[in-house]
C-alpha positions as CSV (number, residue, x, y, z in Angstrom):
1,M,-8.4,-28.2,0.3
2,N,-6.1,-29.2,-2.5
3,L,-7.2,-28.4,-6.0
4,S,-5.1,-29.5,-8.9
5,C,-4.6,-27.8,-12.2
6,P,-2.8,-29.0,-15.3
7,S,-1.5,-25.5,-16.0
8,S,2.2,-24.7,-15.6
9,T,1.2,-21.9,-13.2
10,L,0.2,-24.3,-10.4
11,R,-0.2,-22.7,-7.0
12,P,-1.5,-24.2,-3.7
13,G,-5.3,-24.2,-4.0
14,G,-5.4,-24.1,-7.8
15,C,-4.1,-22.3,-10.9
16,L,-3.2,-18.6,-10.7
17,Y,-5.8,-17.8,-13.4
18,C,-8.3,-20.5,-12.6
19,L,-11.5,-18.6,-11.7
20,D,-13.3,-21.8,-11.0
21,A,-10.9,-22.5,-8.1
22,C,-11.8,-19.1,-6.6
23,Q,-15.5,-20.0,-6.8
24,I,-14.9,-23.4,-5.2
25,M,-13.0,-21.9,-2.4
26,A,-15.7,-19.3,-1.8
27,D,-18.4,-22.0,-1.8
28,D,-16.5,-24.2,0.6
29,A,-15.9,-21.3,3.0
30,R,-19.6,-20.4,3.0
31,D,-20.6,-24.0,3.6
32,E,-18.2,-24.4,6.5
33,G,-19.1,-21.1,8.1
34,R,-15.6,-19.8,7.7
35,K,-14.4,-16.3,7.1
36,P,-14.4,-15.1,3.4
37,S,-11.7,-16.2,1.0
38,V,-8.8,-14.0,0.6
39,I,-6.5,-13.7,-2.4
40,I,-3.2,-11.8,-2.0
41,T,-1.6,-11.0,-5.4
42,I,2.0,-10.1,-5.3
43,G,4.7,-10.2,-8.0
44,M,7.3,-8.3,-9.9
45,A,6.4,-5.2,-12.0
46,G,4.7,-6.3,-15.2
47,S,3.9,-9.8,-14.0
48,G,0.2,-9.5,-14.5
49,K,-1.1,-8.7,-11.0
50,T,-3.5,-5.9,-12.1
51,T,-4.8,-8.1,-15.0
52,F,-5.3,-11.0,-12.7
53,V,-7.2,-8.9,-10.1
54,Q,-9.2,-7.3,-12.9
55,R,-10.3,-10.7,-14.2
56,I,-11.3,-12.0,-10.8
57,N,-13.1,-8.8,-10.1
58,A,-15.1,-9.1,-13.4
59,H,-15.8,-12.8,-12.7
60,L,-17.1,-12.1,-9.2
61,H,-19.2,-9.2,-10.4
62,A,-20.7,-11.4,-13.1
63,Q,-21.6,-13.9,-10.3
64,R,-23.3,-11.0,-8.4
65,K,-20.7,-11.4,-5.7
66,P,-18.7,-8.2,-5.7
67,P,-15.3,-8.6,-4.0
68,Y,-13.8,-6.2,-1.4
69,I,-10.5,-5.0,-3.0
70,L,-7.5,-3.4,-1.4
71,N,-4.9,-1.7,-3.5
72,L,-1.5,-1.7,-1.8
73,D,0.5,-0.5,-4.8
74,P,1.3,3.2,-4.1
75,A,3.0,3.7,-7.5
76,V,0.2,2.4,-9.8
77,T,-1.1,5.3,-11.8
78,Q,-4.6,3.9,-12.6
79,L,-6.6,0.8,-11.9
80,P,-9.1,-0.8,-14.3
81,F,-11.3,-1.5,-11.3
82,D,-12.5,0.2,-8.2
83,A,-10.6,-0.5,-4.9
84,N,-12.6,-0.3,-1.7
85,I,-9.4,0.7,0.2
86,D,-6.6,2.3,-1.8
87,I,-3.2,3.1,-0.3
88,R,-3.0,6.1,-2.7
89,D,-5.8,7.8,-0.7
90,T,-3.5,7.8,2.3
91,V,0.0,8.0,1.0
92,D,1.2,10.1,-1.9
93,Y,4.1,8.0,-3.4
94,A,5.4,10.9,-5.6
95,Q,5.5,13.2,-2.5
96,V,7.3,10.5,-0.5
97,M,10.0,10.4,-3.2
98,K,10.3,14.2,-3.4
99,Q,10.3,15.0,0.3
100,S,12.6,12.0,1.1
101,V,12.4,10.3,4.4
102,L,13.5,11.4,7.8
103,L,15.6,8.9,9.7
104,L,16.0,9.2,13.4
105,P,19.6,9.4,14.7
106,T,20.8,6.4,16.7
107,A,22.7,6.6,19.9
108,L,25.9,6.1,18.0
109,S,25.4,8.9,15.5
110,P,26.8,12.3,16.1
111,P,24.5,15.0,17.5
112,L,22.6,16.8,14.7
113,N,20.4,19.9,14.7
114,H,18.0,18.0,12.5
115,P,17.7,14.3,11.4
116,P,19.4,13.5,8.1
117,R,17.4,13.3,4.9
118,Y,18.0,10.7,2.2
119,K,16.6,10.9,-1.4
120,L,14.6,7.9,-2.4
121,G,14.4,6.2,-5.8
122,P,11.2,4.4,-7.0
123,N,11.8,1.2,-4.9
124,G,12.6,3.2,-1.8
125,G,9.6,5.3,-2.3
126,I,7.3,2.3,-2.6
127,L,8.8,0.6,0.5
128,T,8.5,3.9,2.5
129,S,4.9,4.4,1.3
130,L,4.1,0.9,2.5
131,N,5.8,1.5,5.8
132,L,3.8,4.7,6.3
133,F,0.6,2.9,5.4
134,T,1.3,0.3,8.1
135,T,0.6,3.0,10.7
136,K,-3.0,2.9,9.5
137,F,-3.3,-0.9,9.2
138,E,-5.2,-1.5,12.4
139,Q,-7.9,0.7,10.8
140,V,-7.8,-1.4,7.6
141,L,-8.1,-4.6,9.6
142,A,-11.1,-3.2,11.6
143,L,-12.8,-2.3,8.3
144,L,-12.2,-5.8,6.9
145,E,-13.5,-7.4,10.0
146,K,-16.6,-5.3,9.9
147,R,-17.2,-6.1,6.3
148,A,-16.3,-9.9,6.5
149,P,-19.8,-11.2,7.2
150,T,-21.2,-9.7,4.0
151,L,-18.5,-11.3,1.8
152,E,-18.0,-14.9,0.6
């Protein structure tokens, strides 16, 4: 499917903020018996990811088609919507930064009584939190597969 949009924020499948495109994709998926539509929202800090998801969430709730939302931002302090799966329930970003991360020594590193510790800044804390969460991602995928038939 190739939707066009006169907006300067053109993306494959439609405009970033075009809620009608989301509805068209969901309708097409249902008509063709495909799996539910998925929207992955990524971007730099302050780029509007949370606002975008909040608007889509509100739109879909107004259509009586509540979405299944995953929050994968461990550093967000609050969300203006409920997330069905939230990384913050599994990984504590602040604790990851405070406790640092253990790195396993390599074959070339000198023998140590304990692995070295490195202090992490905000970006390192986010990346490490995401890496820790990936250890649970099979469970996340299983939940999504289980829920998929109920979504559009």
